[in-house]
N, C-alpha and C positions, 0 to 999 in steps of 0.2 A: 548073550551074544558077544563074542570076542571082537576087539578092535583089530583090524588088519595092521600088520607092521608098517605098511607104507603110509598109514594115516597117523602114526605116532608123532611125527614132527609137528603136525597141525595140533594134535592134542597137547603136546608139550608147550607149544607157543601160546595156546589159549590158557593153559594152567598157569604159566609164568605171568601172563597178563593179569590173571586173577590175583595171584600172590602179590604182585606189585601194586594192586589196587587200581589198575587201569580199566577194569571191566568187572562187572558182577559175575558171580558164579553162574547164576541163572542165564545171563546173557551169553556167557561163554558156551554153556551147554547148548543153548538154542542155536548158536552159530555153527557148532560142530554137527548138530543134527541136520540143520537146514543145508549147509554148504557141502558137507562130506558124507551125509547119510549114515551117520554113526548112531549106534544105540544110545539112547538118552541115559540110561542107568550106568552103562559102562563108561561113557564119557564123564559123567559126574564122579564116578569112582576114581578115575585117573586124575582128575583135578584135585580131589581130596587127597590122593596119594602123594602128589607133588608137594602140596602144602604140608603134609605130615613129614615127608622127607626133609624139607627145609627147616622144620621145627623140631626134628628129632623125636617124633612120636612113633609108637608101635603101629605099624600099618596092619589093618585087619583085612584089607582087600588085596587079593593076589594079583600079581602082574607077571607076564612071561619074562624070560631072561633078556630078550631083545629090548623090551621096554625099560627094564632096570638099567641096562647098558646105555641106552640112549639118554635116559633121564640123568644118570650119574655124569656122563660126559658133558652134557650141556649145563648142568648145575655148576660144575667146576669152571666152565668157560664163562657163564653168565653171572654167577653169584660169588665166585671166589673160593679160596681154599678152606676157610672156616665153614662155610655153608656146605661145601663138599664133604668135609669130615663129618658134619652132623648128619648129612644124608646117608653116608656110608654106615654110620653107626645105626641109623634107623633101619637100614637093610639087614644088618646083623641081628637086630632085635626082632625084625619081622620073621626071619628064618627060624629063630628060636621059638617064637610064638606059634608059627605055623606047624612046626614039628611037634610042639607040645600038645596040639589038638589031636594028634594021631592020624593025620591025613597023609602020612608018608614023609619022605625026605626030599630035600632040595639040594642035592650035591652039586648040580651045575651052577646054581645061584651062589652057593657057598664058595665055589671056585672062582666065580666072577668077582665076588666081593673081596676074596683074599688077594686076587690079582691087583685090584685097585688099592688095597691096603698096602701091599708091597711097594707099589709105585709112590704111595703117599709118604711113608715113613722116611724121614730125613729131609723132606721137602717142605714140611709145615712145622709149626711151633710145637705140636703135640702128636705123638703116635695116635693113630685112629682109635685104638682100643681105650684111650684115656680121655677122649674128647666128649664133652657133654655140655649142652646149653641149658639143661634143666636144673634149677637150683631148688633144693628142698630145705625147709627150716631146720630139720634135724641133721643136716649135713655140717652145720657150723655151730660154734660155741655161742655166738650171740647173733640171732637173726637181725637185730636192729643195726648191726654193724655194716650191713650191705646197703643200707638206705643212705645214699650219697647225693648231695646236692649236685645238680647239673646232669649232663648226659652220662649214662652208665654204658660203657663200651663192652667190658668183659670183667667178670669176677672170677678169680681162681682161688679155690679153697682146697684144703686137704679133705678127702672124702673117702668113705668106704665103698667098695664095689657093691652095686645094687643089681639084683637079679630081675630083669624085666619080665621074665615069665612068672616069677613069684608075685610081682605087682599085678600082672594081668589076672592071675588065678584068684587073688584077693578080690579084685573088682568083679570077676565073674561070680564069686560066691556071695558077696554082699551087695553087689550092684554099684553103679557109679553115683551113689548118693552119700551125702555126709552123714555118718552115723551119729554125729552130735546134734546138728540142727536140721538135717533132712534136706539140705539144699540140693537141687537138681539142675546142673548147668544146661543140659539139653532142653529141659522144660522152660528155663528162663531165657536162653539165648538161641535156641534152635540148633541147626546142624553144626555150627561151629563149636557148640558146647557138648556135642555127643561124645560120651566116654571120658570127658575130662574130669579128673578128680586127683587130689593128692592122696598118697598112701602113707599112713603114719605107722612107725614101728612102736609097738607098745613098750618095748625096752629100748632106750636110747642106744643106737648103734655106736654113737660117739663115746659111750661110756664102757663099751665092751672091750675095745682095744685089740680085737683080733677077728678073723673071719668066723662066722657061725652059720649053722644050717637053719635057714628061716622056714617056718611053717606058714604058708600064706593065709590060712584061716585062723590059726592060733595067735600068730605074732603080729599080723598086720590088720589095719582098719582103714577104710576110705574116709577121708575127711576133706572138707572144703579148705581153701587156703586161709580163710579167716580163722576158722576153728583150729587149724594146724598151728598157726602162729600163737594162738592163745594157749594151746597145750604146752608150748615151749616157753611160756612166760615163767614157768617154774623149772628148776633144775634139781633132780631129774624131772622129766616132763610130767605134767599133771595127768592123772588117769582120765580116760575118755568118760567114765561114769561121773567123775567129779565135775568136769566141765559141762556135761549135760545137765547136771543138777543146777549148776549156776545159771545156765542158759534158760532153764525152765522157770526159774524164780524171778527173772528180770521182766 
């Protein structure tokens, strides 16, 4: 059951309160169902989507163009330009993911995102295509170098372009479980851990020095952050099999 467009402001307000920690997701969903007669699953999905936009995740739940437009406008107003850039990139990744599933094209959404992108370039510190708030251990020469005393506001590193569709296809093939230790974030943390996992390049992309065509099944493996960091304790990175043997003997 789709949420009517005239209810989107209430959905956004509830989702923003959840993101800010002012209300639990369950309470927000209950409020939307009780006060606005919205479908429980649809309301929950929209709250998850706003959280994903603000965190730069690939959204797996579809939204219509009106909702994307409303969310993007108000993210920029309520959370600032960096959050807006992150949300815009999440939108671009979502379209790539959606179209990779063979469910058709989203030309109107692509046009909407492109329009916002043109408005953004020159007004923020980074063009939207280069902004990312997700940091992976194999993006930098020394992962320990980003561990800084005090509050960490922003870390900028030289990085190679990553294909979000390739990452998603890797996870779809292997599952969102660590191939080294078997850790399952959803099993441990519930909904907030659903689908969360790092993806490790078996060949360090930092050592390649140029773009290359990645095979999601051959070249990538899902790993938890702890195992990901341990793989990069060696240069070049330790093999997944070697770390698994170490883990099994401890």
